[in-house]
One Martini backbone bead per residue (centre of mass of N, CA, C, O) as a GRO file, in nm:
protein
  106
    1MET     BB    1   1.196  -8.274   3.275
    2GLN     BB    2   1.383  -8.433   3.517
    3VAL     BB    3   1.513  -8.767   3.525
    4ARG     BB    4   1.588  -9.004   3.762
    5GLU     BB    5   1.782  -9.250   3.830
    6GLU     BB    6   1.847  -9.506   3.986
    7ASN     BB    7   2.135  -9.478   4.179
    8THR     BB    8   2.171  -9.172   4.170
    9TYR     BB    9   2.386  -8.936   4.257
   10VAL     BB   10   2.300  -8.676   4.493
   11PRO     BB   11   2.395  -8.400   4.613
   12PRO     BB   12   2.385  -8.196   4.852
   13PRO     BB   13   2.307  -7.903   4.936
   14VAL     BB   14   2.464  -7.591   4.931
   15LYS     BB   15   2.536  -7.371   5.177
   16VAL     BB   16   2.544  -7.027   5.168
   17ASP     BB   17   2.724  -6.803   5.322
   18GLN     BB   18   2.646  -6.510   5.466
   19GLU     BB   19   2.705  -6.204   5.542
   20VAL     BB   20   2.757  -6.054   5.851
   21LEU     BB   21   2.643  -5.772   5.977
   22THR     BB   22   2.774  -5.504   6.208
   23SER     BB   23   2.644  -5.281   6.024
   24PRO     BB   24   2.468  -5.068   5.866
   25PRO     BB   25   2.337  -5.010   5.585
   26PRO     BB   26   2.259  -4.743   5.394
   27GLU     BB   27   1.944  -4.801   5.388
   28ALA     BB   28   1.928  -4.790   5.717
   29LEU     BB   29   1.986  -4.453   5.705
   30GLU     BB   30   1.730  -4.372   5.614
   31ASP     BB   31   1.452  -4.225   5.616
   32GLY     BB   32   1.242  -4.424   5.837
   33ALA     BB   33   1.448  -4.606   5.952
   34LEU     BB   34   1.506  -4.898   6.165
   35ASN     BB   35   1.721  -5.005   6.403
   36ILE     BB   36   1.844  -5.323   6.525
   37LEU     BB   37   1.932  -5.410   6.857
   38ASP     BB   38   2.088  -5.550   7.100
   39ARG     BB   39   2.183  -5.554   7.434
   40TYR     BB   40   2.495  -5.493   7.305
   41ASN     BB   41   2.467  -5.314   7.036
   42ASN     BB   42   2.414  -5.508   6.809
   43TYR     BB   43   2.359  -5.564   6.492
   44ARG     BB   44   2.038  -5.716   6.344
   45GLY     BB   45   1.871  -5.483   6.183
   46TYR     BB   46   1.588  -5.366   5.976
   47ILE     BB   47   1.344  -5.111   5.906
   48ALA     BB   48   1.194  -4.991   5.654
   49ALA     BB   49   0.996  -4.744   5.547
   50ASP     BB   50   0.800  -4.974   5.402
   51GLY     BB   51   0.828  -5.236   5.628
   52THR     BB   52   1.073  -5.388   5.570
   53CYS     BB   53   1.245  -5.678   5.705
   54TYR     BB   54   1.578  -5.709   5.818
   55ASN     BB   55   1.859  -5.871   5.859
   56ASN     BB   56   2.219  -5.921   5.898
   57LYS     BB   57   2.189  -6.066   5.584
   58GLN     BB   58   1.968  -5.924   5.398
   59GLU     BB   59   1.703  -6.064   5.480
   60VAL     BB   60   1.381  -6.121   5.439
   61ILE     BB   61   1.151  -6.152   5.739
   62GLY     BB   62   0.933  -5.911   5.683
   63TYR     BB   63   0.629  -5.719   5.765
   64ILE     BB   64   0.525  -5.370   5.813
   65SER     BB   65   0.198  -5.205   5.870
   66VAL     BB   66   0.123  -4.855   5.931
   67ARG     BB   67  -0.112  -4.640   5.997
   68GLU     BB   68  -0.217  -4.331   6.101
   69SER     BB   69  -0.432  -4.466   6.300
   70GLY     BB   70  -0.246  -4.726   6.434
   71GLU     BB   71  -0.293  -4.944   6.232
   72GLY     BB   72  -0.192  -5.288   6.160
   73GLN     BB   73   0.052  -5.520   6.014
   74ALA     BB   74   0.199  -5.854   6.028
   75GLY     BB   75   0.460  -6.043   5.853
   76ASP     BB   76   0.617  -6.258   5.668
   77ALA     BB   77   0.809  -6.329   5.390
   78GLU     BB   78   0.532  -6.476   5.268
   79GLU     BB   79   0.290  -6.287   5.363
   80ARG     BB   80   0.193  -6.390   5.635
   81TYR     BB   81  -0.023  -6.349   5.875
   82PHE     BB   82   0.011  -6.251   6.222
   83LEU     BB   83  -0.086  -5.944   6.304
   84LEU     BB   84  -0.244  -5.690   6.487
   85LEU     BB   85  -0.202  -5.343   6.516
   86HIS     BB   86  -0.198  -5.112   6.807
   87PHE     BB   87  -0.182  -4.756   6.817
   88SER     BB   88  -0.125  -4.473   6.941
   89TYR     BB   89  -0.033  -4.168   6.858
   90ARG     BB   90   0.174  -4.137   7.085
   91GLN     BB   91   0.333  -4.398   7.028
   92VAL     BB   92   0.409  -4.345   6.732
   93SER     BB   93   0.549  -4.068   6.772
   94SER     BB   94   0.764  -4.173   6.980
   95PHE     BB   95   0.876  -4.409   6.804
   96LEU     BB   96   0.903  -4.197   6.531
   97PHE     BB   97   1.067  -3.926   6.606
   98SER     BB   98   1.318  -4.061   6.449
   99SER     BB   99   1.540  -4.148   6.249
  100ASN     BB  100   1.726  -4.427   6.326
  101SER     BB  101   1.605  -4.571   6.553
  102PRO     BB  102   1.666  -4.783   6.792
  103ILE     BB  103   1.596  -5.126   6.843
  104HIS     BB  104   1.553  -5.335   7.109
  105SER     BB  105   1.657  -5.669   7.162
  106PRO     BB  106   1.701  -5.977   7.330
   0.00000   0.00000   0.00000
């Protein structure tokens, strides 16, 4: 354990800017992945086939899990529970009708 003496200057942490992607990375184009675009069709992130949600800086921002029954859960990056999802089979099949379907967000 490191002990600091009083009056010792400690510089503030430096935030490293990550590259903002303007197009999907290769893993966002895999089968089962869904790309998220804004209303101007700019790339904003993707949901991987396993339900992991990434933003356009490749940071994990949450998780989505949907069972075949149409029920599922969503949570944040720390895996804290957010909500319970309910889809009918028709909604799920039309939503996931093809891989790499863009999802538009406001």
